[in-house]
C-alpha positions as CSV (number, residue, x, y, z in Angstrom):
1,X,87.1,109.1,108.5
2,X,89.9,110.4,106.9
3,X,93.7,109.0,106.1
4,X,96.3,112.0,106.2
5,X,99.5,109.8,104.6
6,X,102.8,111.5,104.4
7,X,105.8,110.7,101.8
8,X,109.2,110.8,104.6
9,X,111.9,112.5,103.2
10,X,114.8,113.3,105.7
11,X,115.2,116.5,106.7
12,X,111.7,118.0,106.5
13,X,110.7,117.8,109.5
14,X,107.9,114.9,108.7
15,X,107.9,113.1,112.2
16,X,107.3,116.0,113.7
17,X,104.5,117.3,111.9
18,X,102.8,114.2,111.4
19,X,102.1,113.8,115.0
20,X,100.8,117.5,115.8
21,X,98.4,117.0,113.0
22,X,97.1,113.7,114.4
23,X,97.1,115.5,118.7
24,X,95.2,117.8,117.2
25,X,92.2,115.4,115.8
26,X,92.9,112.5,118.2
27,X,94.0,110.7,115.3
28,X,96.4,107.5,115.8
29,X,99.8,108.5,114.2
30,X,101.4,105.3,112.4
31,X,105.4,105.3,110.7
32,X,106.0,103.0,108.8
33,X,108.5,100.8,110.8
34,X,104.5,100.1,113.1
35,X,103.3,99.2,109.6
36,X,106.4,96.8,109.4
37,X,106.5,95.4,113.1
38,X,102.4,94.7,112.6
39,X,103.2,92.7,109.6
40,X,105.9,91.0,110.7
41,X,103.6,89.8,113.5
42,X,100.8,88.9,111.2
43,X,102.4,87.0,108.3
44,X,105.3,85.1,110.3
45,X,108.8,87.4,108.8
46,X,111.1,89.2,110.1
47,X,110.9,93.2,110.1
48,X,114.7,92.9,108.4
49,X,112.9,91.4,105.3
50,X,110.1,93.5,105.3
51,X,112.0,97.0,106.1
52,X,113.5,96.8,101.9
53,X,109.7,98.2,101.0
54,X,109.5,100.8,103.1
55,X,112.9,101.8,104.1
56,X,115.9,101.2,101.4
57,X,116.5,99.6,98.0
58,X,117.6,96.4,97.4
59,X,121.4,95.8,95.5
60,X,121.8,93.7,93.6
61,X,123.9,91.7,95.7
62,X,120.3,90.9,97.8
63,X,118.5,90.6,94.8
64,X,119.6,87.1,94.8
65,X,118.6,86.1,97.7
66,X,115.4,88.3,98.6
67,X,112.4,87.2,97.6
68,X,110.9,91.1,97.8
69,X,108.4,91.1,95.4
70,X,106.9,88.6,97.7
71,X,106.8,91.3,101.1
72,X,104.8,94.0,99.2
73,X,101.6,92.2,99.3
74,X,102.2,92.3,103.1
75,X,103.3,95.1,103.7
76,X,100.1,96.4,101.8
77,X,97.8,94.0,103.0
78,X,99.3,95.5,106.7
79,X,99.2,99.0,106.0
80,X,95.8,99.0,104.1
81,X,94.4,97.1,107.5
82,X,95.3,100.4,109.4
83,X,94.1,102.4,107.1
84,X,90.9,100.7,106.9
85,X,90.7,101.4,110.3
86,X,90.1,104.8,109.6
87,X,91.4,108.8,111.0
88,X,95.3,107.9,110.7
89,X,97.9,110.1,110.1
90,X,100.3,107.3,108.9
91,X,104.1,108.2,107.7
92,X,106.9,106.4,105.9
93,X,108.5,106.4,103.0
94,X,105.6,104.1,100.3
95,X,102.5,104.4,102.0
96,X,100.8,107.4,100.2
97,X,100.9,105.9,97.0
98,X,99.4,102.5,98.9
99,X,96.5,104.8,99.8
100,X,93.8,104.0,97.6
101,X,91.5,106.9,95.8
102,X,88.2,106.0,97.7
103,X,88.2,109.9,98.6
104,X,89.0,109.1,102.4
105,X,92.2,109.8,102.0
106,X,94.8,112.7,101.0
107,X,98.7,111.9,99.8
108,X,101.3,114.6,101.2
109,X,104.5,115.4,100.1
110,X,107.2,116.8,102.4
111,X,109.5,118.9,101.1
112,X,112.5,121.6,101.8
113,X,115.8,123.4,100.1
114,X,118.3,121.0,100.2
115,X,120.5,123.7,101.9
116,X,117.9,124.0,105.4
117,X,117.5,119.6,104.4
118,X,121.2,119.1,105.2
119,X,121.3,121.4,108.3
120,X,118.4,119.8,109.5
121,X,120.4,116.2,108.8
122,X,123.6,118.1,110.3
123,X,122.2,119.1,113.3
124,X,119.4,115.7,113.7
125,X,122.1,112.9,113.2
126,X,125.3,115.3,114.2
127,X,127.2,114.9,110.9
128,X,129.7,117.3,109.5
129,X,127.7,119.7,106.2
130,X,129.8,117.8,104.0
131,X,128.0,114.2,105.5
132,X,125.2,115.8,105.8
133,X,124.8,116.9,102.4
134,X,126.0,113.3,100.9
135,X,123.4,111.5,102.9
136,X,120.4,113.6,102.1
137,X,121.1,113.2,98.2
138,X,121.7,109.5,98.4
139,X,118.6,109.0,100.5
140,X,117.2,111.0,97.7
141,X,118.3,108.5,95.0
142,X,117.6,106.0,97.1
143,X,114.0,106.4,97.6
144,X,113.2,107.3,94.6
145,X,114.7,104.4,92.7
146,X,113.3,101.9,95.1
147,X,109.9,103.2,94.6
148,X,110.0,103.0,90.2
149,X,111.8,99.8,91.1
150,X,108.7,98.6,93.3
151,X,105.6,99.9,92.5
152,X,106.9,101.2,89.3
153,X,105.4,104.9,90.0
154,X,107.5,108.0,90.0
155,X,107.6,110.4,93.7
156,X,109.0,113.2,92.0
157,X,105.7,113.8,90.0
158,X,103.5,116.0,91.5
159,X,100.5,114.6,90.4
160,X,101.7,111.2,92.8
161,X,100.5,113.2,95.7
162,X,97.4,115.7,96.3
163,X,99.6,117.9,98.1
164,X,103.1,119.3,98.4
165,X,104.2,120.8,100.9
166,X,107.4,123.4,102.0
167,X,108.1,123.0,105.3
168,X,110.7,125.3,105.5
169,X,108.7,128.5,103.9
170,X,105.5,127.8,106.0
171,X,105.3,127.3,109.8
172,X,104.2,124.7,110.7
173,X,101.3,125.9,112.7
174,X,100.1,127.0,109.5
175,X,101.0,123.7,107.9
176,X,98.9,122.0,110.4
177,X,96.0,124.1,110.2
178,X,96.0,123.1,106.7
179,X,96.3,119.6,106.9
180,X,94.1,119.5,110.4
181,X,91.0,121.6,107.9
182,X,91.4,119.6,105.2
183,X,90.8,116.2,106.7
184,X,87.6,117.7,108.5
185,X,86.5,118.5,105.2
186,X,87.2,115.6,104.2
187,X,84.6,114.3,106.8
188,X,82.3,116.3,105.4
189,X,82.5,115.3,101.8
190,X,83.9,111.8,101.6
191,X,81.0,109.5,99.1
192,X,78.4,107.8,101.2
193,X,80.5,104.3,99.9
194,X,83.8,105.4,100.3
195,X,84.8,103.3,103.9
196,X,82.5,100.3,102.0
197,X,85.6,100.7,99.4
198,X,88.4,101.1,101.4
199,X,87.2,98.4,103.5
200,X,87.2,96.1,100.7
201,X,90.8,96.8,99.3
202,X,92.1,96.5,102.5
203,X,90.3,93.1,102.2
204,X,91.3,92.0,99.0
205,X,95.0,92.8,100.4
206,X,94.8,90.2,103.0
207,X,93.7,88.3,101.0
208,X,96.1,88.2,98.2
209,X,99.3,88.7,101.5
210,X,97.2,85.5,102.6
211,X,97.9,83.4,99.2
212,X,101.2,84.6,98.6
213,X,102.1,83.4,101.9
214,X,100.7,80.3,101.4
215,X,103.7,77.5,100.5
216,X,101.7,76.3,97.8
217,X,100.4,79.0,95.8
218,X,103.2,81.9,96.1
219,X,103.6,84.0,93.2
220,X,101.4,82.3,91.7
221,X,99.8,85.5,89.1
222,X,96.6,86.1,91.1
223,X,94.6,89.0,90.9
224,X,92.0,89.8,94.1
225,X,88.7,91.7,94.4
226,X,86.7,92.0,97.2
227,X,82.9,93.5,97.0
228,X,81.1,94.1,100.8
229,X,83.2,91.1,102.0
230,X,82.9,88.5,99.1
231,X,86.5,87.6,97.3
232,X,86.3,86.9,93.6
233,X,90.1,85.6,92.6
234,X,90.8,84.6,88.8
235,X,94.1,83.4,87.7
236,X,95.2,81.2,84.8
237,X,95.0,76.8,85.8
238,X,92.4,77.4,88.1
239,X,91.0,74.7,88.4
240,X,91.1,71.4,90.8
241,X,92.3,71.3,93.0
242,X,94.2,74.1,93.0
243,X,90.5,76.3,92.9
244,X,89.6,73.9,96.1
245,X,93.2,75.0,98.1
246,X,93.1,79.7,96.6
247,X,89.1,79.2,98.0
248,X,90.0,77.2,101.5
249,X,93.0,80.0,101.8
250,X,90.6,83.0,100.9
251,X,87.5,82.0,103.0
252,X,89.7,82.4,106.1
253,X,90.6,85.4,106.3
254,X,88.9,87.6,109.1
255,X,85.9,89.4,106.7
256,X,85.8,87.8,103.7
257,X,82.2,86.3,104.0
258,X,82.1,85.0,100.3
259,X,85.0,84.0,97.0
260,X,84.3,82.7,94.1
261,X,87.2,81.0,91.6
262,X,88.0,82.2,88.4
263,X,89.8,80.2,86.2
264,X,91.0,82.5,83.4
265,X,91.7,81.2,80.3
266,X,95.2,81.3,77.9
267,X,94.9,83.0,74.9
268,X,94.9,80.1,71.9
269,X,98.5,80.5,70.6
270,X,98.3,81.4,66.9
271,X,101.0,79.5,64.2
272,X,102.8,81.9,62.2
273,X,101.9,82.3,59.2
């Protein structure tokens, strides 16, 4: 039932290690492009729009014409739905930080010395060493900036991940054994309610994505929670007919057993003394 979520950096052999772990455990293997394709198909957007969430940082001119904030809930919903099916190795730039802390998964960051990463990228992409170095350094800056901008997370912070592995100093067979044993231990020691918590997180994310996709709701500041399939939506101004509309959209999401819509009261304005 474990989920191994790997933060991918170029030149760290992430794809190779991820596939080896999935094969050893008999788990499914997914990369971010597979998640993007699934989210694009489900929510009727293009993969090119969703790629900004995980693949690259938006430039200022793209922010003027790309509704980036709209695509984050869609990507998150697709990612968590895959995770809720468990027995998964998933690889991407942002997938690890989307893994909920429910005791079912492992956030893994792969690193390697810059010299070795540059050599690996130069060989894989047939680049001159100077060009490969520029590519690696620009990639690292862009990924870090994107995670900070979109998710308010510093992926350089050691506490962001549960485990950091150096894929250059440690042989892949040793890393494979380490991750396989970690997955087995998670299976043995996961709390009894962890599976339900993950399913609830995934269902709440799917409801939020459905609300975000609705043309009359979109960016409304809504909070969505779920407990054993029962969904609660909180937000300001959720009075008729908006509460009925939101309830109808939420009930149409597969797996939702009940919906409660609550209007939050805005704080009364305070007259300055």
